[in-house]
NUDO-298948 format. One record per residue: x, y, z of N, C-alpha, C in turn; residue number from 1. Coordinates in nm, 4 decimals. Layout:
N
<rec n_x="X" n_y="Y" n_z="Z" ca_x="X" ca_y="Y" ca_z="Z" c_x="X" c_y="Y" c_z="Z" k="NUM"/>
...
//
This chain:
71
<rec n_x="6.1857" n_y="-8.8272" n_z="-6.5545" ca_x="6.3499" ca_y="-8.8217" ca_z="-6.5277" c_x="6.4207" c_y="-8.7204" c_z="-6.4839" k="1"/>
<rec n_x="6.4409" n_y="-8.6998" n_z="-6.3621" ca_x="6.5059" ca_y="-8.5722" ca_z="-6.3373" c_x="6.6761" c_y="-8.5923" c_z="-6.3442" k="2"/>
<rec n_x="6.7310" n_y="-8.4933" n_z="-6.3413" ca_x="6.8743" ca_y="-8.4856" ca_z="-6.3622" c_x="6.9234" c_y="-8.5305" c_z="-6.2327" k="3"/>
<rec n_x="7.0176" n_y="-8.6235" n_z="-6.2229" ca_x="7.0907" ca_y="-8.6685" ca_z="-6.0929" c_x="7.2337" c_y="-8.6709" c_z="-6.1192" k="4"/>
<rec n_x="7.2895" n_y="-8.6052" n_z="-6.2216" ca_x="7.4113" ca_y="-8.5882" ca_z="-6.2176" c_x="7.4630" c_y="-8.4544" c_z="-6.2215" k="5"/>
<rec n_x="7.5884" n_y="-8.4105" n_z="-6.1413" ca_x="7.6429" ca_y="-8.2858" ca_z="-6.1525" c_x="7.7282" c_y="-8.2423" c_z="-6.2799" k="6"/>
<rec n_x="7.7767" n_y="-8.1170" n_z="-6.2841" ca_x="7.8309" ca_y="-8.0846" ca_z="-6.4227" c_x="7.9758" c_y="-8.1440" c_z="-6.4314" k="7"/>
<rec n_x="8.0493" n_y="-8.1686" n_z="-6.3171" ca_x="8.1826" ca_y="-8.2465" ca_z="-6.3457" c_x="8.1464" c_y="-8.3832" c_z="-6.3808" k="8"/>
<rec n_x="8.0440" n_y="-8.4576" n_z="-6.3206" ca_x="8.0124" ca_y="-8.5783" ca_z="-6.3668" c_x="7.9825" c_y="-8.5988" c_z="-6.5019" k="9"/>
<rec n_x="7.8967" n_y="-8.5323" n_z="-6.5486" ca_x="7.8630" ca_y="-8.5025" ca_z="-6.6831" c_x="7.9649" c_y="-8.5203" c_z="-6.7648" k="10"/>
<rec n_x="8.0633" n_y="-8.3833" n_z="-6.7347" ca_x="8.1646" ca_y="-8.3574" ca_z="-6.8468" c_x="8.2583" c_y="-8.4884" c_z="-6.8610" k="11"/>
<rec n_x="8.2916" n_y="-8.5546" n_z="-6.7228" ca_x="8.3812" ca_y="-8.6866" ca_z="-6.7420" c_x="8.3198" c_y="-8.7963" c_z="-6.7875" k="12"/>
<rec n_x="8.1836" n_y="-8.7976" n_z="-6.8049" ca_x="8.1199" ca_y="-8.9296" ca_z="-6.8754" c_x="8.1202" c_y="-8.8938" c_z="-7.0161" k="13"/>
<rec n_x="8.0996" n_y="-8.7886" n_z="-7.0670" ca_x="8.0888" ca_y="-8.7488" ca_z="-7.1953" c_x="8.2479" c_y="-8.7574" c_z="-7.2551" k="14"/>
<rec n_x="8.3398" n_y="-8.7045" n_z="-7.2023" ca_x="8.4816" ca_y="-8.7246" ca_z="-7.2291" c_x="8.4959" c_y="-8.9014" c_z="-7.2454" k="15"/>
<rec n_x="8.4707" n_y="-8.9543" n_z="-7.1400" ca_x="8.5053" ca_y="-9.0805" ca_z="-7.1286" c_x="8.4178" c_y="-9.1846" c_z="-7.2275" k="16"/>
<rec n_x="8.3063" n_y="-9.1335" n_z="-7.2917" ca_x="8.2362" ca_y="-9.2021" ca_z="-7.3740" c_x="8.3039" c_y="-9.2038" c_z="-7.4850" k="17"/>
<rec n_x="8.3500" n_y="-9.0743" n_z="-7.5568" ca_x="8.4001" ca_y="-9.0411" ca_z="-7.6567" c_x="8.5414" c_y="-9.1155" c_z="-7.6766" k="18"/>
<rec n_x="8.6181" n_y="-9.0960" n_z="-7.5739" ca_x="8.7376" ca_y="-9.1994" ca_z="-7.5679" c_x="8.7203" c_y="-9.3399" c_z="-7.6010" k="19"/>
<rec n_x="8.6236" n_y="-9.3833" n_z="-7.5200" ca_x="8.6062" ca_y="-9.5483" ca_z="-7.5416" c_x="8.5350" c_y="-9.5642" c_z="-7.7034" k="20"/>
<rec n_x="8.4646" n_y="-9.4879" n_z="-7.7468" ca_x="8.4359" ca_y="-9.5040" ca_z="-7.8806" c_x="8.5335" c_y="-9.4855" c_z="-7.9800" k="21"/>
<rec n_x="8.6061" n_y="-9.3890" n_z="-7.9310" ca_x="8.7335" ca_y="-9.3616" ca_z="-8.0473" c_x="8.8391" c_y="-9.5012" c_z="-8.0433" k="22"/>
<rec n_x="8.8944" n_y="-9.5033" n_z="-7.9277" ca_x="8.9992" ca_y="-9.6134" ca_z="-7.9013" c_x="8.9578" c_y="-9.7431" c_z="-7.9328" k="23"/>
<rec n_x="8.8233" n_y="-9.8007" n_z="-7.9112" ca_x="8.7939" ca_y="-9.9433" ca_z="-7.9419" c_x="8.7709" c_y="-9.9231" c_z="-8.1055" k="24"/>
<rec n_x="8.7090" n_y="-9.8578" n_z="-8.1592" ca_x="8.6921" ca_y="-9.8453" ca_z="-8.2827" c_x="8.8214" c_y="-9.8385" c_z="-8.3666" k="25"/>
<rec n_x="8.9241" n_y="-9.7878" n_z="-8.3257" ca_x="9.0308" ca_y="-9.7733" ca_z="-8.3934" c_x="9.1309" c_y="-9.8899" c_z="-8.3687" k="26"/>
<rec n_x="9.1167" n_y="-9.9247" n_z="-8.2584" ca_x="9.2349" ca_y="-10.0526" ca_z="-8.2223" c_x="9.1663" c_y="-10.2064" c_z="-8.2336" k="27"/>
<rec n_x="9.0411" n_y="-10.2239" n_z="-8.2219" ca_x="9.0040" ca_y="-10.3429" ca_z="-8.2340" c_x="8.9803" c_y="-10.3816" c_z="-8.3994" k="28"/>
<rec n_x="9.0011" n_y="-10.5303" n_z="-8.4060" ca_x="8.9991" ca_y="-10.5739" ca_z="-8.5418" c_x="8.8647" c_y="-10.5767" c_z="-8.5992" k="29"/>
<rec n_x="8.8036" n_y="-10.5767" n_z="-8.7096" ca_x="8.7060" ca_y="-10.6353" ca_z="-8.7852" c_x="8.5775" c_y="-10.5914" c_z="-8.7161" k="30"/>
<rec n_x="8.4964" n_y="-10.7432" n_z="-8.6911" ca_x="8.3768" ca_y="-10.7300" ca_z="-8.6393" c_x="8.3987" c_y="-10.6920" c_z="-8.4980" k="31"/>
<rec n_x="8.4969" n_y="-10.6998" n_z="-8.4169" ca_x="8.5107" ca_y="-10.6586" ca_z="-8.2656" c_x="8.4870" c_y="-10.5041" c_z="-8.2478" k="32"/>
<rec n_x="8.4841" n_y="-10.4331" n_z="-8.3553" ca_x="8.4612" ca_y="-10.2926" ca_z="-8.3674" c_x="8.3241" c_y="-10.2529" c_z="-8.2993" k="33"/>
<rec n_x="8.2193" n_y="-10.3386" n_z="-8.3004" ca_x="8.1031" ca_y="-10.3311" ca_z="-8.2457" c_x="8.1218" c_y="-10.3017" c_z="-8.0763" k="34"/>
<rec n_x="8.2351" n_y="-10.3401" n_z="-8.0154" ca_x="8.2339" ca_y="-10.3291" ca_z="-7.8803" c_x="8.2619" c_y="-10.1726" c_z="-7.8494" k="35"/>
<rec n_x="8.2884" n_y="-10.0920" n_z="-7.9540" ca_x="8.3011" ca_y="-9.9466" ca_z="-7.9380" c_x="8.1766" c_y="-9.8582" c_z="-7.8873" k="36"/>
<rec n_x="8.0504" n_y="-9.9406" n_z="-7.9287" ca_x="7.9318" ca_y="-9.8784" ca_z="-7.8908" c_x="7.9018" c_y="-9.8926" c_z="-7.7440" k="37"/>
<rec n_x="7.9816" n_y="-9.9678" n_z="-7.6740" ca_x="7.9690" ca_y="-9.9516" ca_z="-7.5317" c_x="7.9870" c_y="-9.7960" c_z="-7.4761" k="38"/>
<rec n_x="8.0894" n_y="-9.7265" n_z="-7.5627" ca_x="8.0975" ca_y="-9.6030" ca_z="-7.4977" c_x="7.9665" c_y="-9.5199" c_z="-7.5074" k="39"/>
<rec n_x="7.8626" n_y="-9.5496" n_z="-7.5813" ca_x="7.7331" ca_y="-9.4763" ca_z="-7.6055" c_x="7.6608" c_y="-9.4684" c_z="-7.4577" k="40"/>
<rec n_x="7.6886" n_y="-9.5366" n_z="-7.3679" ca_x="7.6486" ca_y="-9.5414" ca_z="-7.2351" c_x="7.6847" c_y="-9.4335" c_z="-7.1646" k="41"/>
<rec n_x="7.7791" n_y="-9.4109" n_z="-7.1325" ca_x="7.8493" ca_y="-9.2903" ca_z="-7.0544" c_x="7.8148" c_y="-9.1718" c_z="-7.1567" k="42"/>
<rec n_x="7.8441" n_y="-9.1824" n_z="-7.2722" ca_x="7.8152" ca_y="-9.0150" ca_z="-7.3551" c_x="7.6627" c_y="-8.9881" c_z="-7.3580" k="43"/>
<rec n_x="7.5577" n_y="-9.1063" n_z="-7.3727" ca_x="7.4056" ca_y="-9.0661" ca_z="-7.3479" c_x="7.3943" c_y="-8.9983" c_z="-7.2186" k="44"/>
<rec n_x="7.4353" n_y="-9.0974" n_z="-7.1070" ca_x="7.4121" ca_y="-9.0399" ca_z="-6.9694" c_x="7.4819" c_y="-8.8952" c_z="-6.9291" k="45"/>
<rec n_x="7.5689" n_y="-8.8632" n_z="-6.9955" ca_x="7.6508" ca_y="-8.7536" ca_z="-6.9600" c_x="7.5667" c_y="-8.6352" c_z="-7.0549" k="46"/>
<rec n_x="7.5211" n_y="-8.6720" n_z="-7.1639" ca_x="7.4543" ca_y="-8.5586" ca_z="-7.2332" c_x="7.2987" c_y="-8.5302" c_z="-7.1750" k="47"/>
<rec n_x="7.2430" n_y="-8.6321" n_z="-7.1303" ca_x="7.1169" ca_y="-8.6184" ca_z="-7.0543" c_x="7.1162" c_y="-8.5770" c_z="-6.9094" k="48"/>
<rec n_x="7.2120" n_y="-8.6236" n_z="-6.8492" ca_x="7.2255" ca_y="-8.5839" ca_z="-6.7121" c_x="7.1470" c_y="-8.6828" c_z="-6.6275" k="49"/>
<rec n_x="7.1026" n_y="-8.7891" n_z="-6.6842" ca_x="7.0307" ca_y="-8.8871" ca_z="-6.5985" c_x="7.0978" c_y="-9.0294" c_z="-6.6060" k="50"/>
<rec n_x="7.1312" n_y="-9.0894" n_z="-6.4980" ca_x="7.1893" ca_y="-9.2269" ca_z="-6.4909" c_x="7.0796" c_y="-9.2975" c_z="-6.4013" k="51"/>
<rec n_x="7.0360" n_y="-9.4024" n_z="-6.4660" ca_x="6.9540" ca_y="-9.5078" ca_z="-6.4043" c_x="7.0114" c_y="-9.5791" c_z="-6.2918" k="52"/>
<rec n_x="7.1296" n_y="-9.6102" n_z="-6.2966" ca_x="7.2007" ca_y="-9.6775" ca_z="-6.2015" c_x="7.2054" c_y="-9.5867" c_z="-6.0641" k="53"/>
<rec n_x="7.2223" n_y="-9.4618" n_z="-6.0951" ca_x="7.2423" ca_y="-9.3832" ca_z="-5.9838" c_x="7.1052" c_y="-9.3457" c_z="-5.8891" k="54"/>
<rec n_x="6.9805" n_y="-9.3781" n_z="-5.9825" ca_x="6.8667" ca_y="-9.3607" ca_z="-5.9256" c_x="6.8437" c_y="-9.4983" c_z="-5.8303" k="55"/>
<rec n_x="6.8654" n_y="-9.5905" n_z="-5.8959" ca_x="6.8546" ca_y="-9.7559" ca_z="-5.8051" c_x="6.9446" c_y="-9.7305" c_z="-5.6977" k="56"/>
<rec n_x="7.0517" n_y="-9.6870" n_z="-5.6955" ca_x="7.1713" ca_y="-9.6755" ca_z="-5.5862" c_x="7.1368" c_y="-9.5351" c_z="-5.4736" k="57"/>
<rec n_x="7.0256" n_y="-9.4752" n_z="-5.5242" ca_x="7.0178" ca_y="-9.3474" ca_z="-5.4438" c_x="7.1131" c_y="-9.2375" c_z="-5.4301" k="58"/>
<rec n_x="7.1992" n_y="-9.2518" n_z="-5.5551" ca_x="7.3193" ca_y="-9.1380" ca_z="-5.5565" c_x="7.2671" c_y="-9.0180" c_z="-5.6306" k="59"/>
<rec n_x="7.2820" n_y="-8.9014" n_z="-5.6243" ca_x="7.2850" ca_y="-8.7801" ca_z="-5.6663" c_x="7.3838" c_y="-8.6954" c_z="-5.6609" k="60"/>
<rec n_x="7.4638" n_y="-8.6525" n_z="-5.7718" ca_x="7.5709" ca_y="-8.5500" ca_z="-5.7765" c_x="7.5251" c_y="-8.4152" c_z="-5.8140" k="61"/>
<rec n_x="7.4067" n_y="-8.4023" n_z="-5.8361" ca_x="7.3578" ca_y="-8.2845" ca_z="-5.9000" c_x="7.3475" c_y="-8.2010" c_z="-5.7795" k="62"/>
<rec n_x="7.3986" n_y="-8.0529" n_z="-5.7551" ca_x="7.3843" ca_y="-7.9748" ca_z="-5.6578" c_x="7.2518" c_y="-7.9196" c_z="-5.6579" k="63"/>
<rec n_x="7.1898" n_y="-7.8879" n_z="-5.7407" ca_x="7.0495" ca_y="-7.8487" ca_z="-5.7451" c_x="6.9560" c_y="-7.9387" c_z="-5.6677" k="64"/>
<rec n_x="6.9748" n_y="-8.0498" n_z="-5.6864" ca_x="6.8725" ca_y="-8.1615" ca_z="-5.6089" c_x="6.8953" c_y="-8.1559" c_z="-5.4795" k="65"/>
<rec n_x="7.0157" n_y="-8.1541" n_z="-5.4173" ca_x="7.0451" ca_y="-8.1471" ca_z="-5.2929" c_x="7.0180" c_y="-8.0382" c_z="-5.2278" k="66"/>
<rec n_x="7.0137" n_y="-7.9023" n_z="-5.2828" ca_x="6.9372" ca_y="-7.7852" ca_z="-5.2271" c_x="6.8185" c_y="-7.7879" c_z="-5.2320" k="67"/>
<rec n_x="6.7332" n_y="-7.8727" n_z="-5.3102" ca_x="6.5934" ca_y="-7.8695" ca_z="-5.3090" c_x="6.5473" c_y="-7.9507" c_z="-5.1908" k="68"/>
<rec n_x="6.6164" n_y="-8.0385" n_z="-5.1557" ca_x="6.6000" ca_y="-8.1295" ca_z="-5.0261" c_x="6.6085" c_y="-8.0884" c_z="-4.9132" k="69"/>
<rec n_x="6.6999" n_y="-7.9786" n_z="-4.8664" ca_x="6.7246" ca_y="-7.9133" ca_z="-4.7712" c_x="6.6393" c_y="-7.8137" c_z="-4.7276" k="70"/>
<rec n_x="6.5436" n_y="-7.7625" n_z="-4.8469" ca_x="6.4352" ca_y="-7.6612" ca_z="-4.7994" c_x="6.3273" c_y="-7.7265" c_z="-4.7601" k="71"/>
//
């Protein structure tokens, strides 16, 4: 697994994941709070820097990988 996300992309994902978790956990009633776990996806991908969907689609926002390809 190589890093395929740039730093801005990673920061946005971590913030979005935390917001999703907090908002859904606070505002959803009872057993529906489990939906807050969806926020773990952007949180984990942001923390690791690897997105499997980016690999499938051939997207790389990491500038280091782009520099390595040009050489």
